[in-house]
N, C-alpha and C positions, 0 to 999 in steps of 0.2 A: 501494500500499499505505499502510494506516494504522499510524502510530507513537505510543508514548505515551512521552517522553525526559522523565526527570531527572537533573538537575545541580546540585551540590552541597550534597547534604541534607544538614542538619544536625537530632538531634533527642538533647537531653538530658534524664534524669529525676533530678533531684536532684542528687548528685552525679555519677553515673555516667553516659557518653558512650553511648549506644545507636545512633547510627551519625554521622558527621563527614562530611562534606565528600564524598559519595558520588556518583558519575554510573554511571546505566544507562539502558537502554532498550527497551521491548518492541515486538516488532514482530507483526504479521498472523501468526499462525500458530507464534509461539512457544509452548509450553508449558514452564513455567517452574515448577520445583520449588524454593521457600526453605523453607530448613533453620538451623539455630540450635539451639544450647544456650538452657534455657527462663530467659525474662529478659535473652537477650539482643537484645529489639527488635525479634522480628519480626512483631507486631502494629501497634506501631507505625508500620515501616515503609508496614504495609497503609492504615493509617490515613490515613496521608504521603501516599499515590498517591490514594486517595481525596478527600483532603482532609476529613474527616472530622475529625481533628484535624491542623491543618496545621503540618509544620516551621520550625523557629525561622529556617531560612536554606536557600536555593535556591529553585529554579522545578523545575514540574512543567507543559511547553508537551504538546498537544495537539491536534488539529482540533478544531473549536467541533462539530461532529456526536458528535466521540467518545461512546461512551454506555460506563459500564461498571456493571457489575452486582456486589454484592460481598456475602457469606454471612460473616457472622462465625459463630463457634463458639457462639453465646446469639443466634440472630437476633431482634431487635427488632420484633417483630408488632404490631399492633392490638388488642389485647384485645376489642376490641365487635364488631369483622370476623367474617363467618366463614371458612371454607376459601377458600370459590370468592373475597370480596373480594382476600384478601389472595392468593392465588397469581394473581391474574390484576390484580394491582395495577401501572398503568407505563399513563405517557400519549401511547404509539407509534401511531401510525394501524392499523397492525397489530392489537396490543393490544386497542386500542379496539372494532374491529371485531369481534374472539374475544370481547370482556365484551360486546356489546351482543347478537352472535348467542345465544351460550350462554344471556344472562336471556331471550332472545325464545321458543328455544327450550323453558328448562323452563317457563316461562306456558301456551306452546300444547299442550304433551303434561299439563298439569293440568287444562286445559279445552279440547278441542279445536276446539268449535263456537265456541268466542267470536270474533267477527269483529274486534274489533280486537285481540287474538292475531292473528287467522288477516294482518291489515293489516302490524303489529310486524313480525313472523317474513320475509314478505317484503320488506320493509324490509333484515330482516338481512343476506339472503340476499346480495339486492343490494350491500350495502356490504362483505359478504366475498368478494363476487368483482370489486368495485372495488378494494379493497387488495390483491387477490392473497391472501387471507390463509387459505384452506383447507387447505393445508399447515400451517402453524401452527397451525391449530386440532387438526389429528390428530394433530401433534407433541405437541400439550400434553397429551390425552387419552391417549397414550401414555405419558406424564414421571407423569401422575396414577399412573395403573394403575400401574407398574411401583416408584412409590414408596409405593405404597398406602392412594394418597387417597382412599378411596369415596365417604367420607360429605361430599360438598363445601359443604352444608351445618352442620356444626357450625361452634360458636362455639372462637376461638382459646383464649379465655377457660377451656376445657375440656379443651384438651389436655394430654398430658406436654410432657415436654423433649425426648424422644425424637421425637413426632411434629411438635413444634414445627421442629422439626429437617428433618424431609422437607419440610414444608408452604416453608420457609426455599429450601429447596435447591429446591422444584419451582417458584417464587417467578423464581429468577436462571435457573433452565435454560430457562424459556420465553421469559424477556425476549431472548434473544439478542441479548446486547451485544456490542461490540468487544472489549474484555477483559472478562472474567468473572474474581473473584476468588473465590477459597475456601479458608476455614481451617478444619478441621480436617472437608473432609465425610463422610468415612468413620464419625465419633461417632453411635451406635446405630442404625449400616444394619447388615443382616444379610449374611450372605456373598453370597446372590443377587442382592441388589440393590447389592452393591459392585461383583459383577462386570459385572452390568447398566451400572453408570456406567462402569466403566473403559472398556466399548465406546462409551457414548455422547460421552463427552470424546474420544476416539478420534479422531472423525467431527465433531468441534467447529470451525465455520470462521473462527473468531475467533480473539485472544489468548488463555489461560489462566496462569493463576499461581494456584499453591495453597502451602498450609502443611500434611504433614498429617506422623503419624509411622509412616505404614502403607507398610512399605519396597518391599512386595509392589504396592502401587498406584503409587508411586512410577517404580518398573522396568517400570511395563505404560503408562504414561501420558506423562510429561514426557518431554523432549528438550532439558532442558537444567536445569544446577541451580544454584542462587546461594547461598552458602552468608554469610550475617551471623554474624562474631565479632570480637572485640573492637570493633567499631564499624566494620570493615570489609568490604566484599566481595568476595566468592571468587567467578569464574565458571567455570563446568566445564562442558563439553561432554560430554549422551549421559544415561542414565537413571543409578540410585539406584549400582548394580554400576559404570556407569566411575568415579561420582563417587568411588564408595571405593577404586578403585584408582590414579587420578589425583592423590588428594589424598593418602595416604599417599606418591607418587612427590616431588609439590612441600613434604611437610612434612620427606622426607628431606633434600630439596635444601637447603634454608633454615638445617636445623640444621648442614649440613655448611659450607653459607657462613658461616652466626655463629661455626664452628669455625675459620675460617679468620682470622674477621675479630678475632677475640680471638686469636692467635697474632701476628697483623701489630701488633694493639696492644700486646703485648707488648712485642714488640721496638723498638718506635716509642716507647713510655714510659721502656724505658730509655736512648732516647735524648736523651731529654726531660730525666730525672734525671742526664745529664752537665753539665748545663748551658747548655742549647741556646740561642744568642743570634741573633735576627734581625737578623744580621751581612750578610745579602744578600738578595736578591729571591729566590732556590730555596731560604733556609733559613726566612726566612717563608713561603714555600708549604708547605714540609714542617710545620710547626709550626702551620698553618692545616689542613692536612691531618688532623693528631693531633687535634685539636681535634672538628672535623667525625667522622672515626672514634671518637670516646668518645662522642658522643652520638646515633651510632645501633648500640648495642653493646645486645645484649640486646632484640634487635626480634622473635625467634621467642616468637612467643605462642601455643598449644598447648592446645586443651580436652584434656587430659589424662584419662585414664581412671580412674573413678571407683574404688577399689578396696573392695569389702563382702566382705573375709573377719573377718566379727566374729563374736567366741566364741557358741555356740548352748549350750541346754539340753539336758542329756540325754531323750532320750525311750525310751520303751518300744515292745514293737511294735507293738500293736493304738495304734491312732489314735481313730478312730471308728466304729462300726457301727448301720445303721442296718436293723431289720428289721421289714416289714410297716408301715412308716412311709404314713400317709394327712395330706393339707395339703387343705384347699379355703380359698384366698381371695378373696372378693368374688364368691363363686359360678364361679369358677376353680379346676378341679383344679389341682393343684399336685403331688400323689404320689400314688401309687394302688398299694398294698402294694409299698410301692419298698424293697431292701434293697440294702447299701452296705456295703462294705468299705474301711476306708482303713487302711493299714499305714505304717509306717517309711519311709522315701526313696519312698514314692509321688510322682506327680509326674502331676495329673488336670488337663487342659485342660476350662471348662465352655463350651461355649456353645449356639447355637440359636436358634430364633425369640427375637422379642421380646415380654415380655412375659410366659413360660411358667415361670419360677419359679427362674433359675441364682442369681438374687441371695440367693431365697430360701432356699435351699441353702446357701449359707453362711449366712444367720444360724441357722438352724436349728442349724447345726453348731457356732455360736461360741454358744450360747445364749440369744439376742436374741428368737428366736422360739419356741415350744411347737407338738409337733403335738397334731394332732386325735386319734390314734391309734397305736398301732403304740411300739416302742423305741428310743430312742438311747442308746447308751452309749460315756462318752467316755475315752480313758485315763487313768489316775494322773497321768502325767506332763506330760502335756498342756500346756503352752502358748504361747496364740494372739497369733499378731501380726495384727490385722485389717486391711487396707487398704482401705476404704470407696471407693464412689464420691464420698460428701460425706463429707470429711474433718473430724474434730474440731474445734469452737468453738477458734479461735487467739484472744487478746487481740491485736488491734490495736498496741495501743501496748505489746507487749512487745517486747524485742529478740531477735534470733537467739538469739544465744549464751546469755540467761539462760532461753529456751525449751528448749533443748538440754539447759543442766544442771538442769532439770529430772528427765531421768534417769539422769543421772551427770556427774560433772566428768569422767571420763574412760573408755574403755572399752579392752575387753582382745581381740587379734584371736585366731582360731585356733590361731595359733603361739605363742601367750604374749605378744605386743608390746604394750606401754601406749602407748595413742594418748586424748592430750588432746583435748577438745571444739574449740579451735581448729585444731588441724591437721586433726584429722577433717569440720571445715566446709570446710578448705581440700580436702581429700583431692575431696569433694563439690559442686567448679566454685562454693564460693562465695567470693568472693575475701577476703584480710583486711579489705581498705578496706570490707566489706561487712558484716563481724560484729557489728556494733553497730546494724545498721540494723531499724529497726521493722519486724514483720510488716504491717502494714498496708502499707507501702510495697512487698512484693514482688509480683510477679507470681504469677497464678495458681500457673503450673506450678513456681513457685519455692517456692510453700508445700506444695503435696504432696509436691517434693523432701527438704523439710524434714522433714514430717511421717512421712514414709517413714525417711526417718533415725533420729527419736527413735523407732519401731515396732523398728528392727531393732537401736538399743542399748538395749534391753530384754532380747537375751539369749532369743529366741522358737523354738523347739523343731517348730510347724507357722505356717507361711504360709497366710492366707486372701487372696488378692485379686480383688476385685472392679472390673473394666475398670481395670486401673492402666496401659495403653497410652494412655487420655485424659489430655490435659495433662501427660505428661510427652516429654519429645524424645527424637529417639533413641538421644540419646549414654548418656542413662539408661538406658533401657529394655535398652543392648546390655549397659550392664554388671550391669543387674538382670537379665538372661538370664543372663550369666557367674555371678552369687554362687550362682545357683539349681542351676546345674550342681556346685557345691560344697556347696551347704547340706546338713546331713545329718539333716535333719527330713523331713518330709511337709508338701508342695505342692500346692496347690486355687487355680485362676486362672481366672475368669470374664473373658471378651475375645471382641471379634468381631476381633482382629488376628492375619490367619494367622498370618504371619511369626513373630510372636510366639508362637503356641501350639505351631509346628512346632518352633521351637527347646525350647520347655522342657515338652513332653508327653510324654512317653509311653503314657500310657491319655487318651480323649476321650469325656468323658459329654456328651451332645446332646440336649437337652431339644426335643420335638416338638409339646409341648402337647396339653390335656386327660390330663394325667399320664406321657404315654410319652416315656420315657426310654432314648435307645441307651446301651450301654456297648458301646466301641470302643478294643480292644487297638492303639492307634498315633497314629499323629498326626491333626490334624482333615483335612489332605490326603488320606494315604489314605483318609482314611473319605469325602470328600467325591467322591474317584474311585471307591471303592466305591460310592456313591449313584450317581453319572452311569453307570457301568455298570448298573446295576440297572433304572435310568429308561428305558435307550435300549436293554435289549435286546429283539430282537423279538418279537412273540407268537409265533411259532411255534418258536424254540427253544426254548420254553416246553414247547412240546407235545413236542415233541422229546425235551425232559428227560423229561419227565414218560414219555415213551412206554420209554424207555431204563429208568426207572426200571422200570416194569411187567415189562420181560423182566428183571432180576436180581432182583424177588421172585419169578418164573418161575421161575429160575434155583436161587434161596435155597432151594425148595421140593422141587426134586429133588436136589440137591447136600448131599451129606454130610460129605465132607473134605478135602481140599488135595490138589493135584494136587501132583507131583516138583516142578514148578518152582515154585509158590505157595510148599512146602515153604522153598525155598532162599529168597522173598525173604521170607517171614513169620522166616528166622533173620536177619538185617540190617537191617530197616524198624526194628526200635526204635532201633538203631543211628544210624540216616540221621536221624529223625525229632530226636533228641537234637543230633545235627551240627545241622540244621536252626536249631533254636529257641537254641543258642549264638551260630552263624552270626546269627540276629536281636538277640541282645541285644549283639553285636559292632557291628553295623552302628547299632546307636541308641546306646551308648557315642560313636562316633565322632562322630555328629552331633552330640552333647549336649559331644563337646571344639573339637568346630568353632569356627573366629571367625567374630563374627557378620559380615564383609566376605566368607571364603567362600561370597557366595552361590551359584555355580554350582557348586561341591561337593556344599553342601547339597542342593539340586536334584538330583545326581545319585545322593547315597546314599539319597532320599527315594526313587526309582526302584526303585533295587537292592531297599529294604524291600519296597514295597509286591510286585514280582515276587517275592522270596521268600516271603512270607506267603502269597502266593499256592498257590506252590509245596507251603506244608507245610498247609496247608489241604486240599490234594489229597491229599497223603501220609496225612494223618489219617484224610480218607474210606475210604481205601484198606487203614488196618490195620484199621479197625473192621468193615470187609466182611471179610477175611482170620480176625479174630478168633472169627468164629463157625463157623469150622470149622477152626481150631488146636485 
């Protein structure tokens, strides 16, 4: 069984220790999720393992034939290559055989009568058989198809960021290395592709090490969690849900141990102050123990929750309204007579296919992009904080504290408490020694966290969030979710993070493309369940349903009044509907109040909500039928 082993790895960045003398091993079959707050050194650790940027100290040992494939957050692809050349790049015998075969097949397909092409194709077939590469070729085509990479002759230089990510993902999956390292693999992927990737990785034969903010993905893929915190590694067995539970237990135990150390320290300090002298070996040992105890105080370092209870501005009832909105960009229809009403306290999750206009909607609402036709009305009291995918230009030579002071020297919480910029930075997990750090030295995730903090300091009453889960760590996302739950204004968030959307949204806008936009009253999980049911419903059931509808229509023609039993039903049905609607709201409220680590509870509540909404829809259908004769 192949193993990669790291010993005493150490890496610093300026004054910050990213990791110090850490040891770990990765065995074949491991599925490891690496987590930690932004700037803790996750990417630096991946770079050290792959030796892209070696650690300052320590060793990595592995077999000579050990192969590692690494998908970075922004894949470094050759601009001059085609998609085909980039995907099949690699010098293993199987990849060389597949590359040779696919090129020979392409040439022969273009000119079947060419004898030279026929001979090359025959050689390529022989090579494929010799290297036993047919399965690899089939898998490669399946991967390309699932990732939506159809035009293999397209130039890398012409691809969008999301398309490049898919090319990079196809590249590392096709290579089938001993260790597959993925840094935020779900960024830019739609739900269907993420679901496929989960299944693909669960069957992967080698070892897997991944960094991701997607908690559902972690739960379904990994069997170990490694947490990088304050320069050290903490190891947990199981998926994300099990990690959250065990981490809470560990932290509680550590806090109790710290409390005992402090109590003992007070006792020993009192003894030392009596003028204890080393008159005997026993006394000298006690003095030594005291100094050792003193050196080991304050060892508990937790990534405390970020408190986002900042004051907002007053907001009127109407926020945004579009009527018969039409917009076409680059020959793609975004809106087709699109009507939308956004009111105060709305929580709307926006998702769907890539390139269908999700971010465009936010740009229109923010006044950055005009409609071709139609009306957009913005409430008079609306004050927007727009968290974009590409954050505002930040002066790399400006220090963090000075950047925030542009928004104010202090802020006020919803309870009226005044908080200084310095204290606010500490609440956002920026330790005091970092406050004078130049922005240019921050990681991408730290810059996004700082940018988000500045936006919230400006007292918005409407949040527009465009892919906020990209580049933000799980701890920050958890606090953002809790903040949104108590935020008094409206929130519209574009995301492909299913957990995040389930946690924050009460309505879902699903962009299908060509101007088709579904409005669903409920979470993204309930929407996907509904779509799955619609797709799997047998054709015969539709015929039965249609036949049943015809029978109902026949009954309608003859029926003129309610039966005695129906009259009794009619007298109570509206009260029953009202109770069910109230129950739906109670469940949604309970979901909003559920803490992030209650993963199982959240799932159970979602199942109850889906079932109740289904029953409510049936009850409404019954009410409509009875109303015709009441």
